[in-house]
TORROFI-524120 format. One record per atom (N, C-alpha, C, O): residue number from 1; atom name; x, y, z. Coordinates in Angstrom, 1 decimal, decimal comma. Layout:
REM residues N
<atom NUM; 'CA'; <X; Y; Z>>
...
REM end
This chain:
REM residues 111
<atom 1; 'N'; <10,5; -19,8; 13,6>>
<atom 1; 'CA'; <11,4; -20,5; 12,4>>
<atom 1; 'C'; <9,4; -20,5; 11,3>>
<atom 1; 'O'; <9,4; -20,4; 10,1>>
<atom 2; 'N'; <8,1; -20,7; 12,2>>
<atom 2; 'CA'; <7,3; -20,6; 11,3>>
<atom 2; 'C'; <6,9; -19,5; 10,3>>
<atom 2; 'O'; <6,3; -19,5; 9,2>>
<atom 3; 'N'; <7,5; -18,2; 11,2>>
<atom 3; 'CA'; <7,4; -17,2; 10,1>>
<atom 3; 'C'; <8,5; -17,0; 8,6>>
<atom 3; 'O'; <8,4; -16,5; 7,4>>
<atom 4; 'N'; <9,5; -17,5; 9,3>>
<atom 4; 'CA'; <10,6; -17,8; 7,6>>
<atom 4; 'C'; <10,0; -18,4; 7,0>>
<atom 4; 'O'; <9,8; -17,8; 5,9>>
<atom 5; 'N'; <9,4; -19,7; 7,3>>
<atom 5; 'CA'; <8,5; -20,6; 6,4>>
<atom 5; 'C'; <7,6; -20,6; 5,1>>
<atom 5; 'O'; <7,6; -21,0; 3,9>>
<atom 6; 'N'; <6,4; -19,7; 6,4>>
<atom 6; 'CA'; <5,5; -18,9; 5,8>>
<atom 6; 'C'; <5,6; -17,9; 5,0>>
<atom 6; 'O'; <4,8; -17,3; 4,3>>
<atom 7; 'N'; <6,8; -17,9; 5,2>>
<atom 7; 'CA'; <7,4; -15,6; 4,3>>
<atom 7; 'C'; <8,0; -16,9; 3,2>>
<atom 7; 'O'; <9,2; -16,7; 3,5>>
<atom 8; 'N'; <8,1; -17,3; 2,8>>
<atom 8; 'CA'; <8,9; -18,0; 2,0>>
<atom 8; 'C'; <7,9; -18,9; 0,4>>
<atom 8; 'O'; <8,0; -19,1; -0,8>>
<atom 9; 'N'; <7,2; -19,1; 1,4>>
<atom 9; 'CA'; <5,9; -19,8; 1,0>>
<atom 9; 'C'; <5,6; -21,3; 1,3>>
<atom 9; 'O'; <4,6; -21,9; 1,1>>
<atom 10; 'N'; <6,6; -21,6; 1,8>>
<atom 10; 'CA'; <6,8; -23,4; 2,2>>
<atom 10; 'C'; <5,4; -23,7; 3,5>>
<atom 10; 'O'; <4,5; -22,9; 3,7>>
<atom 11; 'N'; <5,5; -24,5; 3,9>>
<atom 11; 'CA'; <4,5; -25,2; 4,7>>
<atom 11; 'C'; <5,1; -26,4; 5,2>>
<atom 11; 'O'; <5,7; -27,2; 4,5>>
<atom 12; 'N'; <4,7; -26,8; 7,2>>
<atom 12; 'CA'; <5,0; -28,4; 7,4>>
<atom 12; 'C'; <3,1; -29,0; 7,1>>
<atom 12; 'O'; <2,0; -28,5; 7,3>>
<atom 13; 'N'; <3,7; -30,8; 6,4>>
<atom 13; 'CA'; <2,4; -31,0; 6,6>>
<atom 13; 'C'; <3,0; -31,9; 8,9>>
<atom 13; 'O'; <3,9; -31,8; 9,8>>
<atom 14; 'N'; <1,1; -32,9; 8,7>>
<atom 14; 'CA'; <1,4; -32,9; 10,0>>
<atom 14; 'C'; <2,8; -33,7; 10,6>>
<atom 14; 'O'; <3,0; -33,8; 11,8>>
<atom 15; 'N'; <3,5; -34,2; 9,6>>
<atom 15; 'CA'; <4,5; -35,1; 10,0>>
<atom 15; 'C'; <5,7; -33,7; 10,4>>
<atom 15; 'O'; <6,9; -33,8; 10,6>>
<atom 16; 'N'; <5,3; -33,2; 10,4>>
<atom 16; 'CA'; <6,6; -32,0; 10,0>>
<atom 16; 'C'; <7,5; -32,0; 9,1>>
<atom 16; 'O'; <8,4; -31,3; 9,6>>
<atom 17; 'N'; <7,7; -32,4; 8,4>>
<atom 17; 'CA'; <8,2; -32,5; 6,9>>
<atom 17; 'C'; <7,5; -31,7; 6,2>>
<atom 17; 'O'; <6,2; -31,5; 6,2>>
<atom 18; 'N'; <8,9; -31,0; 5,0>>
<atom 18; 'CA'; <8,3; -30,1; 4,3>>
<atom 18; 'C'; <7,3; -30,9; 3,7>>
<atom 18; 'O'; <6,9; -32,0; 4,0>>
<atom 19; 'N'; <6,9; -29,7; 2,2>>
<atom 19; 'CA'; <6,3; -29,8; 1,2>>
<atom 19; 'C'; <6,4; -29,7; 0,4>>
<atom 19; 'O'; <5,5; -29,2; -0,3>>
<atom 20; 'N'; <7,8; -29,9; -0,2>>
<atom 20; 'CA'; <8,2; -28,7; -2,3>>
<atom 20; 'C'; <6,7; -28,4; -2,7>>
<atom 20; 'O'; <5,7; -28,9; -2,2>>
<atom 21; 'N'; <7,0; -27,4; -3,8>>
<atom 21; 'CA'; <5,1; -27,5; -4,8>>
<atom 21; 'C'; <3,8; -27,4; -4,4>>
<atom 21; 'O'; <2,9; -27,6; -5,3>>
<atom 22; 'N'; <3,5; -27,1; -3,0>>
<atom 22; 'CA'; <2,0; -26,9; -2,7>>
<atom 22; 'C'; <3,1; -25,8; -1,4>>
<atom 22; 'O'; <4,1; -25,7; -0,7>>
<atom 23; 'N'; <1,6; -25,0; -2,2>>
<atom 23; 'CA'; <2,7; -23,1; -1,0>>
<atom 23; 'C'; <0,3; -23,0; -1,0>>
<atom 23; 'O'; <-0,7; -23,3; -1,6>>
<atom 24; 'N'; <1,0; -22,2; 0,4>>
<atom 24; 'CA'; <0,0; -21,7; 0,7>>
<atom 24; 'C'; <-0,7; -20,5; -0,2>>
<atom 24; 'O'; <0,0; -19,7; -0,9>>
<atom 25; 'N'; <-2,9; -20,5; -0,2>>
<atom 25; 'CA'; <-2,6; -18,6; -0,1>>
<atom 25; 'C'; <-1,8; -17,8; 0,3>>
<atom 25; 'O'; <-1,7; -17,7; 1,5>>
<atom 26; 'N'; <-1,0; -16,9; -0,6>>
<atom 26; 'CA'; <-0,7; -15,8; 0,7>>
<atom 26; 'C'; <-2,0; -15,3; 1,0>>
<atom 26; 'O'; <-3,0; -15,4; 0,3>>
<atom 27; 'N'; <-2,0; -14,7; 2,8>>
<atom 27; 'CA'; <-3,1; -13,5; 3,0>>
<atom 27; 'C'; <-2,1; -12,2; 2,9>>
<atom 27; 'O'; <-1,1; -11,8; 2,4>>
<atom 28; 'N'; <-3,3; -11,9; 3,5>>
<atom 28; 'CA'; <-4,1; -10,4; 2,6>>
<atom 28; 'C'; <-2,7; -9,6; 4,1>>
<atom 28; 'O'; <-2,5; -8,4; 3,8>>
<atom 29; 'N'; <-2,1; -9,9; 4,9>>
<atom 29; 'CA'; <-1,5; -9,0; 6,2>>
<atom 29; 'C'; <0,0; -9,4; 5,8>>
<atom 29; 'O'; <0,5; -9,7; 4,8>>
<atom 30; 'N'; <0,5; -9,3; 6,9>>
<atom 30; 'CA'; <1,9; -9,5; 6,4>>
<atom 30; 'C'; <2,9; -8,6; 5,3>>
<atom 30; 'O'; <2,7; -7,9; 4,4>>
<atom 31; 'N'; <4,2; -9,2; 5,9>>
<atom 31; 'CA'; <4,9; -8,6; 4,1>>
<atom 31; 'C'; <4,1; -8,8; 3,0>>
<atom 31; 'O'; <3,3; -8,0; 2,5>>
<atom 32; 'N'; <4,4; -10,7; 2,6>>
<atom 32; 'CA'; <3,0; -10,4; 0,7>>
<atom 32; 'C'; <2,7; -10,0; 0,6>>
<atom 32; 'O'; <2,8; -9,3; -0,4>>
<atom 33; 'N'; <1,7; -9,7; 1,5>>
<atom 33; 'CA'; <0,5; -8,8; 1,9>>
<atom 33; 'C'; <0,6; -7,4; 1,1>>
<atom 33; 'O'; <0,1; -6,9; 0,1>>
<atom 34; 'N'; <1,3; -7,1; 1,6>>
<atom 34; 'CA'; <2,4; -5,8; 1,9>>
<atom 34; 'C'; <3,2; -5,8; 0,0>>
<atom 34; 'O'; <3,2; -4,7; -0,5>>
<atom 35; 'N'; <3,4; -6,4; -0,5>>
<atom 35; 'CA'; <4,6; -6,4; -2,0>>
<atom 35; 'C'; <2,8; -6,6; -3,3>>
<atom 35; 'O'; <2,4; -5,8; -4,2>>
<atom 36; 'N'; <2,4; -7,4; -2,8>>
<atom 36; 'CA'; <1,2; -7,7; -3,7>>
<atom 36; 'C'; <0,3; -6,2; -3,6>>
<atom 36; 'O'; <0,0; -5,5; -4,5>>
<atom 37; 'N'; <0,2; -6,0; -2,1>>
<atom 37; 'CA'; <-0,3; -4,3; -2,2>>
<atom 37; 'C'; <0,5; -3,3; -3,7>>
<atom 37; 'O'; <0,2; -3,0; -4,9>>
<atom 38; 'N'; <1,4; -3,0; -2,8>>
<atom 38; 'CA'; <1,9; -2,6; -4,0>>
<atom 38; 'C'; <1,7; -2,7; -5,3>>
<atom 38; 'O'; <0,8; -2,1; -5,9>>
<atom 39; 'N'; <2,5; -3,4; -5,9>>
<atom 39; 'CA'; <2,7; -3,6; -6,5>>
<atom 39; 'C'; <0,5; -3,6; -7,9>>
<atom 39; 'O'; <0,0; -3,3; -8,9>>
<atom 40; 'N'; <0,2; -4,1; -7,0>>
<atom 40; 'CA'; <-1,5; -3,7; -7,4>>
<atom 40; 'C'; <-0,7; -2,4; -7,9>>
<atom 40; 'O'; <-0,5; -2,0; -9,0>>
<atom 41; 'N'; <-0,4; -2,1; -6,7>>
<atom 41; 'CA'; <-0,6; -0,1; -6,8>>
<atom 41; 'C'; <0,4; -0,3; -7,8>>
<atom 41; 'O'; <0,4; -1,5; -7,8>>
<atom 42; 'N'; <0,9; -0,1; -8,3>>
<atom 42; 'CA'; <2,2; 0,6; -9,4>>
<atom 42; 'C'; <0,8; 0,2; -10,4>>
<atom 42; 'O'; <0,1; 0,9; -11,2>>
<atom 43; 'N'; <0,8; -0,9; -10,1>>
<atom 43; 'CA'; <-0,1; -1,3; -11,8>>
<atom 43; 'C'; <-0,8; -0,3; -12,6>>
<atom 43; 'O'; <-0,6; 0,1; -13,8>>
<atom 44; 'N'; <-1,9; 0,0; -11,3>>
<atom 44; 'CA'; <-3,0; 0,9; -11,0>>
<atom 44; 'C'; <-2,8; 1,8; -11,3>>
<atom 44; 'O'; <-3,7; 2,3; -12,0>>
<atom 45; 'N'; <-1,6; 2,5; -11,0>>
<atom 45; 'CA'; <-1,3; 4,0; -11,4>>
<atom 45; 'C'; <-0,5; 4,3; -12,2>>
<atom 45; 'O'; <0,2; 5,3; -12,2>>
<atom 46; 'N'; <-0,7; 2,9; -13,7>>
<atom 46; 'CA'; <0,3; 3,4; -14,5>>
<atom 46; 'C'; <2,1; 3,4; -14,2>>
<atom 46; 'O'; <2,7; 4,1; -15,0>>
<atom 47; 'N'; <3,0; 2,6; -13,1>>
<atom 47; 'CA'; <3,8; 3,1; -13,1>>
<atom 47; 'C'; <4,6; 4,0; -12,4>>
<atom 47; 'O'; <5,8; 3,9; -12,4>>
<atom 48; 'N'; <4,1; 5,0; -11,8>>
<atom 48; 'CA'; <3,8; 6,5; -11,4>>
<atom 48; 'C'; <3,8; 7,4; -13,0>>
<atom 48; 'O'; <3,4; 7,2; -14,1>>
<atom 49; 'N'; <5,2; 9,1; -12,0>>
<atom 49; 'CA'; <4,0; 10,3; -13,5>>
<atom 49; 'C'; <3,7; 10,8; -13,1>>
<atom 49; 'O'; <3,5; 11,0; -11,9>>
<atom 50; 'N'; <3,3; 11,4; -14,5>>
<atom 50; 'CA'; <2,3; 11,8; -14,7>>
<atom 50; 'C'; <0,5; 11,7; -14,8>>
<atom 50; 'O'; <-0,4; 12,5; -14,7>>
<atom 51; 'N'; <0,5; 10,3; -15,0>>
<atom 51; 'CA'; <-0,2; 9,4; -15,3>>
<atom 51; 'C'; <-0,7; 8,6; -14,1>>
<atom 51; 'O'; <-1,8; 8,0; -14,1>>
<atom 52; 'N'; <0,3; 8,7; -12,7>>
<atom 52; 'CA'; <-0,5; 7,9; -11,6>>
<atom 52; 'C'; <-0,9; 9,6; -10,7>>
<atom 52; 'O'; <-1,5; 9,7; -9,6>>
<atom 53; 'N'; <-0,2; 10,6; -11,4>>
<atom 53; 'CA'; <-1,3; 12,0; -10,9>>
<atom 53; 'C'; <-1,8; 12,0; -10,8>>
<atom 53; 'O'; <-2,4; 12,0; -9,7>>
<atom 54; 'N'; <-2,5; 12,0; -11,9>>
<atom 54; 'CA'; <-4,1; 11,6; -12,5>>
<atom 54; 'C'; <-5,4; 11,1; -12,0>>
<atom 54; 'O'; <-6,6; 11,3; -12,3>>
<atom 55; 'N'; <-4,8; 10,1; -11,0>>
<atom 55; 'CA'; <-5,6; 8,4; -11,0>>
<atom 55; 'C'; <-5,7; 9,1; -8,7>>
<atom 55; 'O'; <-6,6; 8,9; -7,9>>
<atom 56; 'N'; <-4,3; 10,0; -8,4>>
<atom 56; 'CA'; <-4,9; 10,8; -7,0>>
<atom 56; 'C'; <-6,3; 10,8; -6,6>>
<atom 56; 'O'; <-7,2; 10,9; -7,5>>
<atom 57; 'N'; <-6,7; 10,8; -5,2>>
<atom 57; 'CA'; <-7,5; 10,8; -4,9>>
<atom 57; 'C'; <-7,2; 12,8; -4,0>>
<atom 57; 'O'; <-6,1; 13,3; -3,6>>
<atom 58; 'N'; <-8,7; 13,7; -4,0>>
<atom 58; 'CA'; <-8,0; 14,6; -3,1>>
<atom 58; 'C'; <-7,5; 14,4; -1,8>>
<atom 58; 'O'; <-7,7; 15,3; -1,0>>
<atom 59; 'N'; <-7,0; 13,7; -1,6>>
<atom 59; 'CA'; <-6,5; 13,1; -0,2>>
<atom 59; 'C'; <-5,3; 12,8; -0,1>>
<atom 59; 'O'; <-4,7; 12,8; 1,0>>
<atom 60; 'N'; <-4,7; 12,4; -1,2>>
<atom 60; 'CA'; <-3,1; 12,1; -1,7>>
<atom 60; 'C'; <-3,1; 13,9; -2,3>>
<atom 60; 'O'; <-2,1; 14,5; -2,0>>
<atom 61; 'N'; <-4,0; 14,5; -2,9>>
<atom 61; 'CA'; <-3,2; 15,6; -3,8>>
<atom 61; 'C'; <-2,8; 16,6; -2,1>>
<atom 61; 'O'; <-1,7; 17,1; -1,8>>
<atom 62; 'N'; <-4,0; 16,5; -1,4>>
<atom 62; 'CA'; <-3,9; 17,5; 0,6>>
<atom 62; 'C'; <-2,0; 16,8; 0,2>>
<atom 62; 'O'; <-1,2; 17,2; -0,7>>
<atom 63; 'N'; <-1,9; 16,2; 0,8>>
<atom 63; 'CA'; <-0,9; 14,8; 1,7>>
<atom 63; 'C'; <0,3; 15,5; 0,2>>
<atom 63; 'O'; <1,1; 16,3; 0,6>>
<atom 64; 'N'; <0,4; 15,3; -1,0>>
<atom 64; 'CA'; <1,4; 16,8; -1,7>>
<atom 64; 'C'; <2,0; 17,8; -1,7>>
<atom 64; 'O'; <3,1; 18,3; -1,9>>
<atom 65; 'N'; <0,2; 18,4; -1,2>>
<atom 65; 'CA'; <0,8; 19,7; -0,8>>
<atom 65; 'C'; <1,0; 20,0; 0,4>>
<atom 65; 'O'; <1,7; 21,0; 0,6>>
<atom 66; 'N'; <0,7; 19,3; 1,3>>
<atom 66; 'CA'; <1,9; 19,4; 2,4>>
<atom 66; 'C'; <3,2; 19,2; 2,1>>
<atom 66; 'O'; <4,0; 20,0; 2,4>>
<atom 67; 'N'; <3,5; 18,3; 1,6>>
<atom 67; 'CA'; <4,7; 17,7; 0,9>>
<atom 67; 'C'; <6,0; 18,8; 0,2>>
<atom 67; 'O'; <7,2; 18,8; 0,1>>
<atom 68; 'N'; <4,7; 19,7; -0,3>>
<atom 68; 'CA'; <5,7; 20,1; -1,6>>
<atom 68; 'C'; <5,9; 21,8; -0,6>>
<atom 68; 'O'; <6,9; 22,4; -0,8>>
<atom 69; 'N'; <5,0; 22,2; 0,2>>
<atom 69; 'CA'; <4,5; 23,5; 0,8>>
<atom 69; 'C'; <5,2; 23,7; 2,2>>
<atom 69; 'O'; <5,9; 24,6; 2,7>>
<atom 70; 'N'; <4,7; 22,4; 2,7>>
<atom 70; 'CA'; <4,9; 23,0; 4,7>>
<atom 70; 'C'; <6,6; 22,7; 4,6>>
<atom 70; 'O'; <7,6; 23,4; 5,0>>
<atom 71; 'N'; <6,2; 20,9; 3,4>>
<atom 71; 'CA'; <8,0; 20,0; 4,1>>
<atom 71; 'C'; <8,6; 20,9; 3,2>>
<atom 71; 'O'; <9,2; 21,7; 3,9>>
<atom 72; 'N'; <8,7; 21,2; 2,3>>
<atom 72; 'CA'; <9,6; 22,0; 1,1>>
<atom 72; 'C'; <10,5; 20,9; 0,5>>
<atom 72; 'O'; <11,7; 21,2; 0,6>>
<atom 73; 'N'; <10,2; 19,8; -0,1>>
<atom 73; 'CA'; <10,3; 18,3; -0,6>>
<atom 73; 'C'; <10,4; 19,0; -2,3>>
<atom 73; 'O'; <11,2; 18,5; -3,0>>
<atom 74; 'N'; <9,6; 19,9; -2,5>>
<atom 74; 'CA'; <9,4; 20,5; -4,5>>
<atom 74; 'C'; <8,8; 20,1; -4,6>>
<atom 74; 'O'; <8,2; 19,5; -3,6>>
<atom 75; 'N'; <8,5; 20,1; -6,1>>
<atom 75; 'CA'; <7,1; 19,2; -6,8>>
<atom 75; 'C'; <6,7; 17,7; -6,1>>
<atom 75; 'O'; <7,3; 16,7; -5,8>>
<atom 76; 'N'; <5,5; 18,1; -6,2>>
<atom 76; 'CA'; <5,2; 16,7; -6,4>>
<atom 76; 'C'; <4,7; 15,8; -7,6>>
<atom 76; 'O'; <4,7; 14,6; -7,7>>
<atom 77; 'N'; <4,2; 16,9; -8,8>>
<atom 77; 'CA'; <3,4; 16,6; -9,6>>
<atom 77; 'C'; <3,9; 15,4; -9,9>>
<atom 77; 'O'; <2,9; 14,7; -9,9>>
<atom 78; 'N'; <5,1; 14,5; -10,3>>
<atom 78; 'CA'; <5,5; 14,5; -11,0>>
<atom 78; 'C'; <6,8; 12,5; -11,0>>
<atom 78; 'O'; <7,6; 11,9; -11,6>>
<atom 79; 'N'; <5,8; 12,5; -9,5>>
<atom 79; 'CA'; <6,0; 11,0; -8,2>>
<atom 79; 'C'; <6,5; 9,9; -8,8>>
<atom 79; 'O'; <6,3; 9,8; -10,0>>
<atom 80; 'N'; <7,3; 8,9; -8,2>>
<atom 80; 'CA'; <7,3; 7,6; -9,2>>
<atom 80; 'C'; <6,5; 6,4; -8,0>>
<atom 80; 'O'; <6,1; 6,2; -6,9>>
<atom 81; 'N'; <6,5; 6,1; -8,7>>
<atom 81; 'CA'; <5,8; 4,8; -7,8>>
<atom 81; 'C'; <5,5; 4,5; -6,5>>
<atom 81; 'O'; <4,4; 4,4; -6,0>>
<atom 82; 'N'; <6,8; 4,5; -6,0>>
<atom 82; 'CA'; <6,7; 4,0; -5,1>>
<atom 82; 'C'; <6,6; 5,4; -3,9>>
<atom 82; 'O'; <6,5; 5,2; -2,7>>
<atom 83; 'N'; <6,6; 6,7; -4,6>>
<atom 83; 'CA'; <6,4; 8,2; -3,7>>
<atom 83; 'C'; <4,5; 8,4; -3,0>>
<atom 83; 'O'; <3,9; 8,8; -2,1>>
<atom 84; 'N'; <4,3; 7,5; -5,1>>
<atom 84; 'CA'; <2,8; 7,8; -4,9>>
<atom 84; 'C'; <2,1; 6,5; -3,7>>
<atom 84; 'O'; <1,1; 6,5; -3,0>>
<atom 85; 'N'; <2,9; 5,8; -4,0>>
<atom 85; 'CA'; <2,3; 4,4; -2,9>>
<atom 85; 'C'; <2,5; 4,9; -0,9>>
<atom 85; 'O'; <1,5; 4,9; -0,1>>
<atom 86; 'N'; <3,9; 5,2; -0,7>>
<atom 86; 'CA'; <3,5; 6,0; 0,5>>
<atom 86; 'C'; <2,7; 7,0; 0,8>>
<atom 86; 'O'; <2,5; 7,4; 2,0>>
<atom 87; 'N'; <2,2; 7,6; -0,4>>
<atom 87; 'CA'; <1,2; 8,6; 0,1>>
<atom 87; 'C'; <0,3; 7,8; 0,3>>
<atom 87; 'O'; <0,0; 7,9; 1,5>>
<atom 88; 'N'; <-0,6; 6,6; -0,3>>
<atom 88; 'CA'; <-1,9; 6,5; -0,8>>
<atom 88; 'C'; <-1,9; 5,5; 0,6>>
<atom 88; 'O'; <-2,9; 5,3; 1,2>>
<atom 89; 'N'; <0,1; 4,7; 1,3>>
<atom 89; 'CA'; <-0,2; 4,5; 2,7>>
<atom 89; 'C'; <-1,2; 5,9; 3,8>>
<atom 89; 'O'; <-2,3; 5,9; 4,4>>
<atom 90; 'N'; <-0,2; 6,9; 3,5>>
<atom 90; 'CA'; <-0,2; 7,8; 4,0>>
<atom 90; 'C'; <-2,4; 8,4; 4,4>>
<atom 90; 'O'; <-3,1; 8,4; 5,4>>
<atom 91; 'N'; <-2,4; 8,6; 3,2>>
<atom 91; 'CA'; <-4,2; 8,1; 2,9>>
<atom 91; 'C'; <-4,7; 7,0; 3,5>>
<atom 91; 'O'; <-5,8; 7,2; 4,1>>
<atom 92; 'N'; <-4,6; 6,8; 3,5>>
<atom 92; 'CA'; <-5,1; 5,1; 3,8>>
<atom 92; 'C'; <-4,9; 5,5; 5,6>>
<atom 92; 'O'; <-5,9; 5,4; 6,3>>
<atom 93; 'N'; <-4,1; 5,8; 6,0>>
<atom 93; 'CA'; <-4,3; 6,1; 7,9>>
<atom 93; 'C'; <-4,6; 7,1; 8,2>>
<atom 93; 'O'; <-4,4; 7,3; 9,4>>
<atom 94; 'N'; <-5,2; 8,1; 7,6>>
<atom 94; 'CA'; <-5,4; 9,3; 7,8>>
<atom 94; 'C'; <-7,0; 8,8; 8,0>>
<atom 94; 'O'; <-7,7; 9,4; 8,8>>
<atom 95; 'N'; <-7,7; 7,5; 6,9>>
<atom 95; 'CA'; <-8,5; 7,8; 6,8>>
<atom 95; 'C'; <-9,1; 6,7; 7,8>>
<atom 95; 'O'; <-10,2; 6,7; 8,3>>
<atom 96; 'N'; <-8,0; 5,7; 7,8>>
<atom 96; 'CA'; <-8,6; 4,8; 9,7>>
<atom 96; 'C'; <-8,6; 6,0; 10,2>>
<atom 96; 'O'; <-9,3; 6,9; 9,8>>
<atom 97; 'N'; <-7,7; 6,3; 11,2>>
<atom 97; 'CA'; <-8,4; 7,2; 11,7>>
<atom 97; 'C'; <-9,7; 8,0; 11,4>>
<atom 97; 'O'; <-10,7; 7,3; 11,7>>
<atom 98; 'N'; <-9,9; 8,9; 11,1>>
<atom 98; 'CA'; <-10,3; 9,2; 11,5>>
<atom 98; 'C'; <-12,0; 8,4; 11,3>>
<atom 98; 'O'; <-13,0; 9,0; 11,7>>
<atom 99; 'N'; <-12,0; 7,2; 10,7>>
<atom 99; 'CA'; <-13,2; 6,5; 11,4>>
<atom 99; 'C'; <-13,3; 6,1; 12,0>>
<atom 99; 'O'; <-14,5; 5,8; 12,2>>
<atom 100; 'N'; <-12,3; 5,6; 13,0>>
<atom 100; 'CA'; <-12,2; 5,1; 14,1>>
<atom 100; 'C'; <-12,2; 6,0; 15,6>>
<atom 100; 'O'; <-12,3; 5,5; 16,7>>
<atom 101; 'N'; <-12,1; 7,9; 15,1>>
<atom 101; 'CA'; <-12,8; 8,1; 15,7>>
<atom 101; 'C'; <-13,9; 9,5; 15,6>>
<atom 101; 'O'; <-14,0; 10,4; 16,4>>
<atom 102; 'N'; <-14,4; 9,3; 14,5>>
<atom 102; 'CA'; <-15,8; 10,1; 14,4>>
<atom 102; 'C'; <-16,6; 8,7; 13,7>>
<atom 102; 'O'; <-17,8; 8,7; 13,4>>
<atom 103; 'N'; <-15,7; 7,5; 13,6>>
<atom 103; 'CA'; <-17,6; 6,9; 12,9>>
<atom 103; 'C'; <-18,0; 7,3; 11,6>>
<atom 103; 'O'; <-19,1; 7,5; 11,1>>
<atom 104; 'N'; <-17,1; 7,2; 11,3>>
<atom 104; 'CA'; <-18,0; 8,0; 9,4>>
<atom 104; 'C'; <-17,0; 7,5; 9,4>>
<atom 104; 'O'; <-16,3; 6,9; 10,3>>
<atom 105; 'N'; <-16,5; 8,1; 7,3>>
<atom 105; 'CA'; <-16,0; 7,8; 6,5>>
<atom 105; 'C'; <-15,8; 8,8; 6,5>>
<atom 105; 'O'; <-16,6; 9,6; 6,9>>
<atom 106; 'N'; <-14,0; 9,5; 6,0>>
<atom 106; 'CA'; <-13,7; 10,3; 5,1>>
<atom 106; 'C'; <-14,8; 10,8; 4,5>>
<atom 106; 'O'; <-15,9; 10,2; 4,4>>
<atom 107; 'N'; <-14,3; 12,5; 4,0>>
<atom 107; 'CA'; <-15,7; 13,5; 3,4>>
<atom 107; 'C'; <-14,9; 13,2; 1,7>>
<atom 107; 'O'; <-15,5; 13,7; 0,8>>
<atom 108; 'N'; <-14,0; 12,6; 1,5>>
<atom 108; 'CA'; <-13,1; 12,6; 0,2>>
<atom 108; 'C'; <-13,4; 11,2; 0,1>>
<atom 108; 'O'; <-13,4; 10,7; 1,2>>
<atom 109; 'N'; <-13,6; 10,4; -1,0>>
<atom 109; 'CA'; <-14,0; 9,6; -2,1>>
<atom 109; 'C'; <-12,7; 9,4; -2,2>>
<atom 109; 'O'; <-11,9; 10,3; -2,4>>
<atom 110; 'N'; <-12,4; 7,6; -1,8>>
<atom 110; 'CA'; <-10,6; 6,8; -1,9>>
<atom 110; 'C'; <-11,1; 6,4; -3,6>>
<atom 110; 'O'; <-12,2; 6,1; -4,0>>
<atom 111; 'N'; <-9,7; 6,7; -4,8>>
<atom 111; 'CA'; <-10,4; 6,5; -5,5>>
<atom 111; 'C'; <-9,5; 4,9; -6,0>>
<atom 111; 'O'; <-9,9; 4,3; -7,0>>
REM end
């Protein structure tokens, strides 16, 4: 139940009653953090399209190439903000796995 209250932004006081109009700061994790990250990404990338494609780093471009050539998902040069966000999540996962395995940062810098 606390999960649902936290998700909706509500909180409880020490007596267990609701405190309307008082919201806890949103944490970086969980669904709220994910949505904030998605919105920020869409704003940074210009909402998708070719402008967003110009801001991709080398790993994101490599992911696009694999999707286009190996998985036959069609041209990846004009993706929506949602597709670009998905690619960024994949590249973040790859970077994290690389660092946890080798102890070093991924060779291609993240934009």
